[in-house]
N, C-alpha and C positions, 0 to 999 in steps of 0.2 A: 722802516726806520730802525737804525741800529741803536742799542741801548747800553749806556755806561752806568754801572751800579757803583756809586761812591759811598764808601763806608766811613763814617766820621764818628768822633767820640774822644773822650779824654784819654790820656796815657794810661796804660795798664788795664783798660776796661775789656779787652778781648777782641780788638779789631782784627788782629792777625789771624786768630782762629776762625772767626766768622768768614773772613775773606777766603781762606783756604777751603773751608767747607762749602761755601757757595761756588767757588771756582770748580771744585770737583763735581758738585751736583749739576752745574750748568755746563760742564765740559768746556771751560774757558781758561783764560790767563789773567794774571794779576799785574797791575801797574802800581808801583809804590810812589806815593807823593810825600814820603817822609824825608825831608831834606837832610836830616842827620844820618839817615841810614844809607845815603849815597856813598859814604866814605868807608872803604874797606878796612881801614885801620881802627875803626871805632865800633867794632862788632858788639862788645859787651855793654859798653856805656850807653848805647842807643837801643838796646834790646832788639838788635837786628834778628830777623828770623833765623833759626838754627838751620844747619845743613839738612836735618831731618824734615823740618818744615818746608824748606825750599824744594826738597825732593817730592813733597806731596802735591805741589802745583807749580806751574811755571811762573816765575816772578821776573819782573823787569825793574831796573833802576834800584837794585839792592847791591851794595858793595861794588858799584860800577866805576867809582872814582877814587882817586887818592886825595888826601888832604892837601897835597901840593898842587892839585889841579885847580884852575880857575873855572868857576861855574856860576850861572846866574839863573834867575827865575825865567828870564826870556829864553835862554837856551833850553831849559827844562820844558817849557811850554811847547817849543818847536819839536823837540825830540819825542816828547810824550804823545803829541798828536800824530807824528809819523808812526810811532809804534801802535797806536790805536788803529790807524788806517790799515796797518798790516794785519792786526788781529781781526778787524771787521771784514777784511777781504775773505776770511774763512769762517767767521763766527758772527752770530747776531748780537752777542752780549760780551762785555768785558767788565772786569772788576778793578776798581781803584781803591787804595787804602793808604792811610798815613796820618801823621799828626801835624802836618804843616798846612795850616789853613790857606795861606796865600798861594801855595803851590797847587792845592786842590782847586781853588777858585780860578787859577790861571787856565787850567785844563777845561773846567766846566763852563766858565763864563767868558774866558779869554781876557788877555791883557789888552790894554789899549795899544794901538799900532805905534809902539815906541821903538826907537833905534836900538840896535844891539849895543852891548857895552863897548865903550871906546878903550882900547888897550892902554893907551898912554894915560888917560884919566884914571883907569883902574890901578895902574902901577903907582901913580902919585898918591891916590887915596889909601891904597893898601900899605904903602910905605909910611904914611902918616899914622895909620892905625897901629902898625906893628912896632913903630918906634916911639909914638907918643900916647897911644891908647885911644879910647873912644871919645873922650871929651872934646878934642878939637873938631871931630866930625860932627858931633852934636851941635857945637857952636856954629860951625859953618852952615849946616842945614837950617838952623834956627834963623840965621840971617838971610839965607836965600829964599826960604819958603816957610814963614812962621805958621801958616795955616796947616800945612802937612806935618810940620814938626809937632804941632799940638796934638796930633792923633796917632803918629807913628810910634811903634815900640822903640823907645829911645835907646834900649840896650841891645837892639838887634843890629849889629854892624852891617850885615848884608843889606838891610833895608836902607840904611843911611848911605852906604856906598852907591847903591843903585840910583837913589833919588838925586844925589849930588851930580853923578855922572850925567843923568838925563838933563838936568838943569843946565849944566855946562854945555852939553851938545846942542840943545834946542833953543837956549836963550829964553825959555819959558819956565815958570815954576812947575814943580812936579804936580801940584794941584791942577794947574791948567792942562797939563798933559793927560792927566787921568780923566778929564772931562771929555776927551775925544771919543768918538763912537768905536765900538768893538766889533770884530768880525763874528758873525753868527756861526754856531756849531751845526754840523750836519748829523748830529746824533742827539738822542734824548738822554737826559741824566735822571736817574732815580737816586736820591740821597737816602741812605739808611743810617740813622744815628743810634748808637748804643747808649743807653742811660742806666744809671745806678744811683742809689743814695750816696750822698757825699761821703758818709763815714765808710762805706764799702770801698769807694774809690781811694780814699786815703789809706785804708788798710792794705789794699792791693799795691799801692805805690810803696809803702814801707816794706812790704814783703819782697817786692821786686828789687828794691835797692839792696836788701840783705842778700838776695840770690845773686845779684851782680857781683857783690863783694866775694861771695863764696866761689863764683865762677872765674875770678881772676881780674876784676876791674882794676885793682891796685897795680898789678903788673902791667896791664894794658896802658894805664895812664902814665906809669913811670917810663914806659918805652916811647912815649910821645912828648916827653919833656922838651926835647930839642926843637920841637915844632909847636910849642905851646902858644906862640904868637899867631899861628895861622887862624884865619877867620873861622874855620870849621870847628876849632877846639874851644871857642869862646862860648861854652855851653855847659849846662848842668851835668854834673857827674865827673867832669874833668877839671873845671875851674877850681872846685873845692879841693880836689886831691892835689892839685899843683900847690895850693897853699899849705897843705900838709907836708909836701916834699920841701917847701921853702922853710919849714919850721915855724910857720905862723900859727898853725892849728895842730892839735893832736888828732890822731886818726878817728877816734870816736866822735869828736866834734865835727870833723869834716864829713863823716857819713851822715850825721844828724842834719847838717846843712844841705846835703844832697837831697835828703828826704823833704826837708822844709821847702827848698826851692822847687822841687818837683811838685809839691802840693800847691805852691803858688801858681804854677803853670795851669793847674786845674781851673783856677778862677779865670785865667785868660781864655782857656778853651771854652768854658761855659759861656763866657761873654761873647766870644766869637761865634759859637754855634747858635746862640740865640738870634744872631743877625742873619743866619743862613735861611734861604727860602726853601720851602717844600721839603723839609726833612721829615721822614717817616721814622718815628722812634720805636725801638724795640727794647725789651728788658735784657740786661746783661746775663741773666741766668737762664734765658730761654731764647737767645737771639737767633739761632738758626731756624728753629721752628716758626717763630714769628716773622722772620724775614721771608721765608719761603711762602708762608701764607699771604703775606703782603704782595709779593711778586706775582703769585698765582692770580690775584684779584685785579691786577693792573691790566688795562687794555693793551693789546699787542698791535 
């Protein structure tokens, strides 16, 4: 049985470092499931692995897309499984790491057998989003599927687009579609979660944002103003700086909002991770040693 090691945890907790160290120790490759790091134009604001880190271990799905490209969780599931099959043809283990829970779950557990995105539907929905904002999408989904709307991240435009598209294609609610059986995986997954006291996580996030600003996040965001309506840029680190460029906020306030909104995501991650099954938790300050000990004691 082939084995996928999936590293989960909140932003800034050290997932990238653990993934690289494990990949080197196990002589394997890394698949990213961080949906923000797919986009090559967003290196600084997404804390994409540096060139030095990428050189330490082979990575996939990092900086592989443009913000102008259409992409979906369904496409990612398909491409990630193809890449895993390639890795497993030569190796017994692979590493997956990232901060996007739904993308991790798509690979580990599988999505329901839903249709691929309909290009015409996507164009209509993206046009609504880019010209009118997210509220019309929220209203539409709340009318089409109140049950799913009650649990979805209402500020995640990708989730709204996907759900509405599927409803339009199938004539069934997204909730009904999600109840369909999933295809079983032909590999075993071991989830390793990195944990730390919340005050440590907050401290790391604040320091990371300061480092992003020092490394040129302001210039990176300014260079993306013309594409600010793209779905990929509706995210923490860019939305706040666009308000600075618009003159709504001063720079210090915009940076403080990036930190605050990043900390809010910690709560979402913690809530999401509590729902995950079979997570083996390791401490942030000793993650490699504890992870290796854990893997050593697992049956092969």
